[in-house]
RODO-2510 file (C-alpha; in nm, 4 decimals, decimal comma):
residues 475
     n   res          X          Y          Z
     1     m     0,4951     1,1953    -7,0159
     2     t     0,4717     1,5709    -7,0371
     3     y     0,0903     1,5318    -7,0539
     4     y     0,0581     1,3251    -6,7567
     5     r     0,2741     1,5406    -6,5504
     6     k     0,0425     1,8510    -6,6683
     7     l    -0,2503     1,6359    -6,5659
     8     i    -0,1121     1,5594    -6,2201
     9     e    -0,0252     1,9283    -6,1589
    10     t    -0,3857     2,0245    -6,2703
    11     l    -0,5527     1,7598    -6,0298
    12     r    -0,3149     1,8760    -5,7566
    13     n    -0,4072     2,2447    -5,7917
    14     r    -0,7738     2,1728    -5,8012
    15     l    -0,8017     1,8670    -5,5601
    16     g    -0,4959     1,8868    -5,3430
    17     k    -0,2633     1,6159    -5,2350
    18     k    -0,5247     1,3972    -5,0992
    19     g    -0,7291     1,3732    -5,4017
    20     v    -0,4477     1,2997    -5,6310
    21     a    -0,3351     1,0068    -5,4001
    22     l    -0,6911     0,8740    -5,3989
    23     f    -0,6950     0,8948    -5,7775
    24     m    -0,3657     0,7118    -5,8001
    25     v    -0,4862     0,4349    -5,5550
    26     l    -0,7950     0,3913    -5,7668
    27     a    -0,6077     0,3727    -6,0705
    28     a    -0,3624     0,1000    -5,9384
    29     m    -0,6522    -0,0930    -5,8029
    30     a    -0,8245    -0,1062    -6,1645
    31     t    -0,5051    -0,2161    -6,3182
    32     l    -0,4587    -0,4930    -6,0587
    33     a    -0,8324    -0,5865    -6,0990
    34     i    -0,7744    -0,6248    -6,4770
    35     f    -0,4625    -0,8169    -6,4284
    36     v    -0,6125    -1,0542    -6,1675
    37     g    -0,9245    -1,1022    -6,4012
    38     e    -0,7081    -1,1843    -6,6865
    39     i    -0,5021    -1,4325    -6,4846
    40     t    -0,8283    -1,5982    -6,3503
    41     y    -0,9856    -1,6283    -6,6774
    42     v    -0,6676    -1,7914    -6,8535
    43     s    -0,6481    -2,0328    -6,5382
    44     q    -1,0035    -2,1402    -6,5719
    45     i    -0,9807    -2,2009    -6,9534
    46     n    -0,6565    -2,3999    -6,8815
    47     q    -0,8409    -2,5823    -6,5940
    48     k    -1,1244    -2,6757    -6,8422
    49     l    -0,9046    -2,7845    -7,1069
    50     a    -0,7189    -3,0126    -6,8695
    51     y    -1,0423    -3,1764    -6,7451
    52     d    -1,1594    -3,2047    -7,1146
    53     r    -0,8404    -3,3708    -7,2204
    54     l    -0,8687    -3,5968    -6,9245
    55     d    -1,2386    -3,7053    -7,0096
    56     n    -1,1268    -3,7529    -7,3746
    57     i    -0,8353    -3,9974    -7,2612
    58     k    -1,0764    -4,1600    -7,0351
    59     a    -1,3519    -4,1911    -7,3265
    60     t    -1,0928    -4,3370    -7,5585
    61     a    -0,9725    -4,5861    -7,2984
    62     l    -1,3524    -4,6740    -7,2283
    63     a    -1,4061    -4,7171    -7,6031
    64     k    -1,1119    -4,9471    -7,6420
    65     s    -1,2380    -5,1577    -7,3359
    66     g    -1,5808    -5,1709    -7,5073
    67     f    -1,4297    -5,2787    -7,8439
    68     r    -1,2328    -5,5804    -7,6569
    69     l    -1,5984    -5,6568    -7,4994
    70     a    -1,7337    -5,6661    -7,8563
    71     l    -1,4350    -5,9022    -7,9858
    72     l    -1,5125    -6,1350    -7,6775
    73     r    -1,8836    -6,1482    -7,7862
    74     i    -1,8043    -6,2227    -8,1342
    75     r    -1,5401    -6,5006    -8,0337
    76     a    -1,8057    -6,6473    -7,7965
    77     y    -2,0550    -6,6788    -8,0853
    78     s    -1,7953    -6,8578    -8,2891
    79     e    -1,6900    -7,0784    -8,0142
    80     l    -2,0364    -7,1668    -7,9414
    81     k    -2,1222    -7,2183    -8,3004
    82     k    -1,8483    -7,4618    -8,3188
    83     t    -1,9334    -7,6391    -8,0114
    84     v    -2,2962    -7,7020    -8,1443
    85     g    -2,1434    -7,8059    -8,4571
    86     d    -1,9192    -8,0292    -8,3093
    87     l    -2,1933    -8,2061    -8,0839
    88     a    -2,4151    -8,2371    -8,3969
    89     k    -2,1572    -8,4178    -8,5709
    90     k    -2,0892    -8,6526    -8,2930
    91     t    -2,4582    -8,7478    -8,2513
    92     g    -2,5211    -8,7644    -8,6252
    93     a    -2,7909    -8,4965    -8,6165
    94     s    -2,8814    -8,3025    -8,9388
    95     a    -2,8582    -7,9339    -8,9888
    96     a    -3,2294    -7,9280    -8,9591
    97     d    -3,2293    -8,1095    -8,6377
    98     v    -2,9915    -7,8756    -8,4804
    99     g    -3,1665    -7,5667    -8,5926
   100     n    -3,4763    -7,6876    -8,4272
   101     v    -3,3111    -7,7309    -8,0901
   102     v    -3,0710    -7,4448    -8,1237
   103     p    -3,2187    -7,1714    -8,3577
   104     k    -2,9400    -6,9965    -8,5420
   105     g    -3,1341    -6,6488    -8,4451
   106     m    -3,1002    -6,7462    -8,0818
   107     i    -2,7058    -6,7972    -8,1145
   108     e    -2,6795    -6,4779    -8,3145
   109     k    -2,8144    -6,2682    -8,0302
   110     i    -2,4834    -6,3112    -7,8667
   111     w    -2,3479    -6,0554    -8,1065
   112     a    -2,6489    -5,8955    -8,2452
   113     e    -2,8205    -5,7539    -7,9380
   114     p    -2,6754    -5,4052    -7,8565
   115     i    -2,5892    -5,3423    -7,4976
   116     t    -2,5471    -5,0413    -7,2822
   117     i    -2,2901    -5,0507    -6,9926
   118     p    -2,3846    -4,9672    -6,7030
   119     f    -2,7216    -5,1210    -6,7593
   120     s    -2,9670    -4,8508    -6,6783
   121     g    -3,3061    -5,0277    -6,7886
   122     d    -3,5797    -5,1570    -6,5702
   123     i    -3,4596    -5,4660    -6,3856
   124     s    -3,7636    -5,5218    -6,1604
   125     g    -3,8753    -5,8268    -6,3616
   126     l    -3,5351    -6,0022    -6,3578
   127     p    -3,4900    -6,3077    -6,1190
   128     g    -3,3598    -6,2105    -5,7894
   129     t    -2,9990    -6,3324    -5,8148
   130     i    -2,9426    -6,1579    -6,1596
   131     k    -3,1001    -5,8414    -6,0205
   132     d    -2,8689    -5,8454    -5,7232
   133     a    -2,5838    -5,9017    -5,9317
   134     l    -2,6620    -5,6159    -6,1623
   135     l    -2,7254    -5,3866    -5,8635
   136     k    -2,3884    -5,5152    -5,7209
   137     f    -2,2140    -5,4352    -6,0349
   138     r    -2,3669    -5,0802    -6,0653
   139     k    -2,2542    -4,9964    -5,7135
   140     d    -1,8948    -5,1527    -5,7173
   141     s    -1,7954    -5,0818    -6,0694
   142     g    -1,6704    -4,7373    -6,0365
   143     m    -1,6927    -4,6864    -6,3993
   144     e    -1,6995    -4,3221    -6,5180
   145     g    -1,9277    -4,2555    -6,8014
   146     k    -2,1280    -4,4846    -7,0216
   147     l    -2,0708    -4,7360    -7,2829
   148     y    -2,2742    -4,8436    -7,5847
   149     i    -2,1806    -5,1427    -7,7916
   150     s    -2,3480    -5,2333    -8,1386
   151     i    -2,2446    -5,5142    -8,3702
   152     s    -2,3973    -5,5410    -8,7124
   153     p    -2,3441    -5,7720    -9,0098
   154     q    -2,1473    -5,6391    -9,3049
   155     s    -2,2142    -5,9270    -9,5389
   156     g    -2,5881    -5,7753    -9,6307
   157     k    -2,4727    -5,5476    -9,8888
   158     i    -2,2620    -5,5454   -10,2173
   159     n    -1,8957    -5,4616   -10,1847
   160     l    -1,7900    -5,1209   -10,3535
   161     n    -1,4359    -5,2918   -10,3953
   162     s    -1,5627    -5,6282   -10,5628
   163     a    -1,4827    -5,4993   -10,9023
   164     i    -1,1218    -5,4813   -10,8084
   165     e    -0,9202    -5,7887   -10,8869
   166     q    -0,6790    -5,7618   -10,5956
   167     v    -0,9937    -5,7662   -10,3605
   168     a    -1,1417    -6,0721   -10,5333
   169     a    -0,7997    -6,2550   -10,4992
   170     l    -0,8720    -6,2599   -10,1263
   171     a    -1,1335    -6,5156   -10,1552
   172     p    -1,0199    -6,8884   -10,1212
   173     p    -0,9201    -7,0296   -10,4724
   174     t    -1,1983    -7,2548   -10,6288
   175     t    -1,1046    -7,6370   -10,6677
   176     g    -1,4161    -7,7847   -10,8206
   177     t    -1,7857    -7,8177   -10,7787
   178     s    -1,9275    -7,9748   -10,4686
   179     t    -2,2943    -8,0852   -10,3907
   180     s    -2,4123    -8,0666   -10,0354
   181     s    -2,6807    -8,2425    -9,8344
   182     s    -2,8635    -8,0972    -9,5385
   183     t    -2,6055    -8,2051    -9,2865
   184     g    -2,3366    -7,9979    -9,4577
   185     t    -2,1344    -8,3003    -9,6115
   186     g    -2,0579    -8,2947    -9,9827
   187     t    -1,9047    -8,5005   -10,2500
   188     s    -1,6713    -8,3611   -10,5030
   189     t    -1,7203    -8,4214   -10,8499
   190     g    -1,3574    -8,3463   -10,9781
   191     t    -1,4878    -8,1184   -11,2335
   192     d    -1,2696    -7,8035   -11,2637
   193     t    -1,5252    -7,5307   -11,3043
   194     s    -1,5452    -7,1842   -11,1868
   195     t    -1,8227    -7,2314   -10,9007
   196     n    -1,7623    -7,4175   -10,5932
   197     t    -2,0588    -7,4386   -10,3537
   198     n    -2,0126    -7,5476   -10,0099
   199     p    -2,1681    -7,5105    -9,6566
   200     g    -1,9606    -7,2086    -9,5953
   201     g    -2,0577    -7,0266    -9,9337
   202     t    -1,9476    -7,0188   -10,2975
   203     n    -1,5661    -6,9282   -10,3762
   204     t    -1,5731    -6,7508   -10,6936
   205     t    -1,2445    -6,6194   -10,7421
   206     s    -1,0927    -6,8441   -11,0385
   207     g    -1,3581    -6,7116   -11,2988
   208     f    -1,3391    -6,3561   -11,2016
   209     n    -1,3255    -6,1118   -11,4889
   210     v    -1,2475    -5,7560   -11,4180
   211     d    -1,4346    -5,6013   -11,7145
   212     q    -1,7466    -5,8074   -11,6670
   213     s    -1,7513    -5,7207   -11,3003
   214     r    -1,7329    -5,3599   -11,3821
   215     q    -2,0271    -5,3805   -11,6466
   216     a    -2,2394    -5,5764   -11,3810
   217     m    -2,1891    -5,3256   -11,0993
   218     t    -2,2930    -5,0451   -11,3689
   219     d    -2,5950    -5,2462   -11,4699
   220     q    -2,6802    -5,2970   -11,1147
   221     i    -2,6548    -4,9148   -11,0447
   222     k    -2,8652    -4,8296   -11,3651
   223     a    -3,1314    -5,0472   -11,2582
   224     t    -3,1357    -4,8888   -10,9026
   225     f    -3,1678    -4,5679   -11,0678
   226     a    -3,4411    -4,6952   -11,3234
   227     k    -3,6394    -4,8355   -11,0005
   228     k    -3,6040    -4,5096   -10,8028
   229     s    -3,7089    -4,3017   -11,1007
   230     e    -4,0178    -4,5302   -11,1511
   231     d    -4,1178    -4,4857   -10,7926
   232     d    -4,0249    -4,1246   -10,7378
   233     e    -4,1316    -3,8804   -11,0085
   234     t    -3,9341    -3,5973   -10,8179
   235     f    -3,6202    -3,8042   -10,8444
   236     r    -3,7034    -3,9027   -11,2004
   237     d    -3,7318    -3,5265   -11,3099
   238     a    -3,4192    -3,3997   -11,1088
   239     y    -3,1877    -3,6829   -11,2595
   240     r    -3,3240    -3,7413   -11,5875
   241     s    -3,0122    -3,6245   -11,7452
   242     y    -2,7770    -3,7542   -11,4942
   243     r    -2,5003    -3,9680   -11,6579
   244     i    -2,4380    -4,2868   -11,4630
   245     e    -2,1499    -4,3688   -11,6943
   246     d    -1,9525    -4,0729   -11,5352
   247     l    -2,0410    -4,1853   -11,1954
   248     m    -1,9106    -4,5363   -11,2566
   249     d    -1,6045    -4,3916   -11,4204
   250     d    -1,5222    -4,1879   -11,0894
   251     i    -1,6014    -4,4898   -10,8794
   252     f    -1,3644    -4,7213   -11,0636
   253     a    -1,0940    -4,4436   -11,0862
   254     w    -1,0958    -4,3584   -10,7240
   255     s    -1,0654    -4,7385   -10,6012
   256     d    -0,8757    -4,9203   -10,8631
   257     l    -0,5123    -4,8387   -10,9532
   258     t    -0,5328    -5,0324   -11,2914
   259     y    -0,8170    -4,8329   -11,4071
   260     t    -0,7699    -4,5452   -11,6628
   261     s    -1,0062    -4,2652   -11,6322
   262     t    -1,0838    -4,0071   -11,9216
   263     r    -1,2277    -3,7806   -11,6663
   264     s    -0,9422    -3,7145   -11,4103
   265     q    -0,9233    -3,3623   -11,5167
   266     n    -1,2775    -3,2875   -11,4208
   267     s    -1,2216    -3,4079   -11,0414
   268     t    -1,1415    -3,1368   -10,8077
   269     i    -0,9911    -3,4092   -10,5498
   270     p    -0,7289    -3,6340   -10,7066
   271     y    -0,8313    -3,9923   -10,7274
   272     k    -0,7118    -4,1940   -10,4402
   273     q    -0,6543    -4,5238   -10,6689
   274     a    -0,6836    -4,7481   -10,3728
   275     p    -1,0021    -4,9506   -10,2325
   276     f    -1,2745    -4,7712   -10,0552
   277     y    -1,2082    -4,7599    -9,6808
   278     d    -1,5736    -4,6713    -9,6217
   279     v    -1,8641    -4,6076    -9,8155
   280     s    -1,8597    -4,2454    -9,7025
   281     e    -1,5542    -4,1766    -9,9595
   282     l    -1,8259    -4,1674   -10,2392
   283     h    -1,8941    -3,7964   -10,1256
   284     f    -1,5309    -3,7030   -10,2595
   285     l    -1,6431    -3,7878   -10,6164
   286     s    -1,7418    -3,4888   -10,8224
   287     t    -2,0677    -3,6671   -10,9596
   288     m    -2,1832    -3,7497   -10,6041
   289     d    -2,4632    -3,5511   -10,4178
   290     d    -2,6391    -3,6453   -10,0991
   291     t    -2,9588    -3,8019   -10,2914
   292     v    -2,7458    -4,0315   -10,4939
   293     y    -2,5173    -4,1050   -10,1867
   294     d    -2,8348    -4,2186    -9,9827
   295     l    -2,9528    -4,4140   -10,2745
   296     l    -2,6237    -4,6203   -10,3096
   297     a    -2,5445    -4,6400    -9,9365
   298     s    -2,8605    -4,8725    -9,8795
   299     q    -2,6927    -5,1074   -10,1265
   300     f    -2,3179    -5,0780   -10,0868
   301     t    -2,0645    -5,1287    -9,8308
   302     a    -1,6937    -5,1184    -9,8409
   303     g    -1,4526    -5,3980    -9,7204
   304     v    -1,2024    -5,6392    -9,7955
   305     t    -1,4014    -5,9423    -9,8969
   306     s    -1,7175    -5,9467   -10,1142
   307     n    -1,9371    -6,1748    -9,9168
   308     i    -2,2989    -6,1524    -9,9233
   309     n    -2,4914    -6,3407    -9,6603
   310     v    -2,8305    -6,4757    -9,7992
   311     n    -2,9822    -6,5003    -9,4589
   312     k    -2,9095    -6,1326    -9,4091
   313     i    -2,9445    -5,9766    -9,7305
   314     q    -3,1336    -5,6483    -9,7501
   315     d    -3,4347    -5,6181    -9,9955
   316     a    -3,2737    -5,3493   -10,2150
   317     v    -2,9555    -5,5443   -10,2390
   318     l    -3,1671    -5,8681   -10,3088
   319     a    -3,3340    -5,6803   -10,5923
   320     a    -3,0280    -5,5540   -10,7200
   321     l    -2,8585    -5,9078   -10,6967
   322     i    -3,1498    -6,0760   -10,8594
   323     p    -3,3279    -5,8177   -11,0560
   324     q    -3,5618    -6,0890   -11,2215
   325     m    -3,7199    -6,1232   -10,8798
   326     t    -4,0663    -5,9645   -10,8493
   327     k    -4,1654    -5,7679   -10,5524
   328     e    -4,4029    -6,0178   -10,4648
   329     e    -4,1475    -6,3039   -10,4791
   330     r    -3,9040    -6,1006   -10,2564
   331     k    -4,1781    -6,0678   -10,0047
   332     k    -4,2271    -6,4498    -9,9857
   333     f    -3,8719    -6,4950    -9,9758
   334     y    -3,8378    -6,2912    -9,6420
   335     d    -4,1648    -6,4470    -9,5276
   336     f    -3,9780    -6,7587    -9,5727
   337     l    -3,7002    -6,6644    -9,3816
   338     s    -3,8804    -6,5166    -9,0936
   339     g    -4,1263    -6,8334    -9,0656
   340     v    -4,4344    -6,6897    -9,2077
   341     s    -4,6598    -6,9149    -9,3908
   342     e    -5,0149    -6,9600    -9,4736
   343     d    -5,0446    -7,2040    -9,1686
   344     n    -4,8510    -6,9766    -8,9251
   345     p    -4,9352    -6,6243    -9,0516
   346     t    -4,8622    -6,4691    -8,7328
   347     q    -4,4873    -6,5836    -8,6979
   348     g    -4,2313    -6,3353    -8,7969
   349     s    -4,4587    -6,0233    -8,7352
   350     g    -4,4691    -5,9928    -8,3612
   351     g    -4,6068    -6,3628    -8,2855
   352     p    -4,4312    -6,6521    -8,1371
   353     a    -4,0918    -6,7555    -8,2689
   354     p    -4,1049    -6,9999    -8,5561
   355     e    -4,0701    -7,3776    -8,4541
   356     t    -3,8373    -7,4325    -8,7321
   357     d    -3,5308    -7,2709    -8,8559
   358     n    -3,5806    -7,1620    -9,1942
   359     s    -3,2479    -6,9973    -9,2656
   360     f    -3,0406    -7,1344    -9,5415
   361     k    -2,7512    -7,3874    -9,4154
   362     t    -2,5727    -7,3927    -9,7406
   363     a    -2,5591    -7,1741   -10,0618
   364     d    -2,7166    -7,4825   -10,2485
   365     d    -3,0303    -7,4427   -10,0310
   366     f    -3,0394    -7,0684   -10,1736
   367     y    -3,0013    -7,1662   -10,5220
   368     k    -3,2691    -7,4485   -10,4690
   369     y    -3,5224    -7,2016   -10,3234
   370     i    -3,4993    -6,9572   -10,6010
   371     g    -3,4868    -7,2168   -10,8510
   372     e    -3,8181    -7,3289   -10,7369
   373     k    -3,9887    -7,0213   -10,6150
   374     v    -3,8662    -6,7451   -10,8767
   375     a    -4,0505    -6,7974   -11,2001
   376     y    -3,7529    -6,6661   -11,3994
   377     f    -3,5221    -6,9541   -11,2904
   378     s    -3,8104    -7,2230   -11,2739
   379     s    -3,8403    -7,1775   -11,6425
   380     n    -3,5142    -7,2731   -11,7520
   381     t    -3,2186    -7,4401   -11,5733
   382     q    -2,9675    -7,2502   -11,7866
   383     k    -3,0723    -6,9157   -11,6419
   384     m    -2,9485    -7,0510   -11,2902
   385     t    -2,6230    -7,1608   -11,4577
   386     d    -2,5676    -6,8184   -11,6137
   387     f    -2,6642    -6,6581   -11,2783
   388     k    -2,3970    -6,8565   -11,0710
   389     a    -2,1672    -6,7736   -11,3678
   390     s    -2,2500    -6,3858   -11,3230
   391     l    -2,1549    -6,4137   -10,9549
   392     v    -1,8218    -6,5800   -11,0260
   393     q    -1,7452    -6,2890   -11,2803
   394     r    -1,8325    -6,0095   -11,0249
   395     g    -1,6035    -6,1771   -10,7587
   396     i    -1,9404    -6,2099   -10,5150
   397     n    -1,9217    -6,5019   -10,2645
   398     l    -2,2511    -6,6264   -10,1222
   399     i    -2,2437    -6,7310    -9,7615
   400     t    -2,4849    -6,8337    -9,5189
   401     e    -2,3042    -6,7752    -9,1879
   402     e    -2,2271    -6,4265    -9,0981
   403     s    -1,8313    -6,3770    -9,1012
   404     d    -1,7885    -5,9966    -9,1188
   405     f    -1,9023    -5,7585    -8,8765
   406     i    -1,9146    -5,3760    -8,8179
   407     v    -1,8424    -5,2814    -8,4618
   408     r    -1,9620    -4,9450    -8,3260
   409     i    -1,8588    -4,8192    -7,9776
   410     e    -1,9861    -4,5112    -7,8214
   411     a    -1,8054    -4,4032    -7,5010
   412     t    -1,9226    -4,1071    -7,3083
   413     v    -1,7467    -3,9601    -7,0069
   414     q    -1,8999    -3,6295    -6,8701
   415     q    -1,9586    -3,4153    -7,1804
   416     t    -1,7001    -3,5897    -7,4007
   417     k    -1,7766    -3,8649    -7,6458
   418     r    -1,5821    -4,0996    -7,8641
   419     v    -1,6956    -4,3198    -8,1400
   420     l    -1,4994    -4,6045    -8,2349
   421     e    -1,5866    -4,8009    -8,5368
   422     a    -1,4154    -5,1397    -8,6674
   423     k    -1,4701    -5,4086    -8,9042
   424     v    -1,3866    -5,7417    -8,7992
   425     s    -1,3711    -6,0649    -8,9870
   426     l    -1,3854    -6,4445    -8,8746
   427     l    -1,1348    -6,6289    -9,0419
   428     p    -1,2241    -6,9885    -9,0867
   429     t    -1,0814    -7,2630    -8,8979
   430     s    -0,9406    -7,6015    -8,9547
   431     g    -1,3024    -7,7380    -8,8537
   432     d    -1,4775    -7,5515    -9,1212
   433     p    -1,6019    -7,7623    -9,4270
   434     g    -1,4887    -7,6523    -9,7731
   435     k    -1,2174    -7,3905    -9,6630
   436     t    -0,9170    -7,5123    -9,8150
   437     g    -0,7798    -7,6560    -9,4865
   438     g    -0,9013    -7,3661    -9,2897
   439     l    -0,6700    -7,1254    -9,4177
   440     l    -0,7000    -6,8168    -9,6334
   441     p    -0,4536    -6,7154    -9,9055
   442     g    -0,1174    -6,6210    -9,7393
   443     q    -0,2164    -6,7514    -9,4170
   444     t     0,0432    -6,9829    -9,2571
   445     p    -0,0577    -7,2770    -9,0276
   446     a    -0,0163    -7,2908    -8,6723
   447     p     0,3001    -7,4286    -8,5373
   448     t     0,3265    -7,7640    -8,4181
   449     p     0,3345    -7,7934    -8,0233
   450     a     0,6683    -7,7946    -7,9166
   451     p     0,7723    -8,0710    -7,6396
   452     v     0,7767    -7,9430    -7,2863
   453     s     0,9879    -8,0521    -6,9986
   454     g     1,0063    -8,4358    -6,9788
   455     g     0,9856    -8,4778    -7,3448
   456     t     0,6186    -8,4901    -7,3601
   457     i     0,3939    -8,2621    -7,6073
   458     d     0,1682    -8,0007    -7,4656
   459     t    -0,1592    -8,1210    -7,5614
   460     n    -0,3479    -7,8085    -7,4585
   461     p    -0,1571    -7,5300    -7,6578
   462     i    -0,2984    -7,1754    -7,6638
   463     e    -0,5371    -7,1487    -7,9564
   464     r    -0,4720    -6,8735    -8,1900
   465     s    -0,7808    -6,6346    -8,2131
   466     n    -0,9695    -6,6536    -8,5557
   467     l    -1,0697    -6,2758    -8,5510
   468     k    -0,9253    -6,0357    -8,7858
   469     v    -0,9672    -5,6660    -8,7412
   470     t    -0,9457    -5,5349    -9,0997
   471     q    -1,0186    -5,1685    -9,0218
   472     l    -1,0377    -4,9523    -8,7133
   473     r    -1,0706    -4,5742    -8,6468
   474     f    -1,2052    -4,3192    -8,4133
   475     l    -1,4727    -4,0996    -8,5728
***
């Protein structure tokens, strides 16, 4: 304070009273300018945070709306497939005839095609009524932001949780062996075995063996490493001394509470001891790096059931599932599914759509194909029996109709983007053949319609949805 007074007195003596007043005014204005600038800056930051928060809420709500649209598409696919099946059953048409009239690929486009809302593509080539409807929707929707909806099959890869007995127990129980015709009807032999083939797939729970399942998965990953080393010299040199046993020990210890690991002290992150929620959890393992993750992510997924759709199976998964198939045999397998043949070499490769539906209608059709086309199985029928038994021991179900989906929703509002990912399963209904009355273990039947006023029974009760959301998260 004394210094300030001396400074004022010095300035007063040199500048006079007017100069001191000017100095004090300038100092006050500078102080006010700093204060006002700080308030303005803070208010602008708070305003931006408020708008960002509002955009985040809008994007979240938009993503949830997109998820409901995705569920609607899956439900529409299920209902249309059921309707086509009922019509075919009433007319006595075979599965092949139905496939020729209504190809499976056409029905699957209901969920398989990704869509963007609002549609921003070129609509000049569309019919007038459809174009007018889209233009009206763009004008009247008033939707803020953009929405991208993608639905992909989950049953094209092997489930990392398939070696867990509790996960394998989610499959319907096996009651016997049945043989199916092309129309989807089967006759039970009454024999209590561990394999049950039906139009929906093979139920493989009763013969599950956790030790053999773990060993089979270990052998599969070893074969994957061996093939990668054979094709890539750089990978072979870098992972020559990599211990796959330690990797498998980490995988089983992370996902299975009943597994006892000898390497728990080597892990920097405690084992979760619960099934994999997502395949990305592999990054938490001490034996995992990006190269190994990319190698395994192409073959494995994480879910609550171990279904593999033989019509959607990927080449890497097919090679791991049936290592006896040669590269040429796998190529012919996919050529067969896409309709490529010596008579029609252009189909499936940008040419016209195949006239017939070559997709497998039952698991028996798949077994029949590999029994005839794969040299390893055609030479000995016992090998086919052993292959089916190995699927039983690994808890793997072969299916021909997609029932597990991964839904990905991307909602963008201004500069805010929210990504929603969910896994959705189609539960079997009472109309699905070979499905134990259409109920899964632990699922209760729908209640009997109650009488309404007048003592009559409501013949049109609200039908319970057959969709089940098993996982949902915002990324």
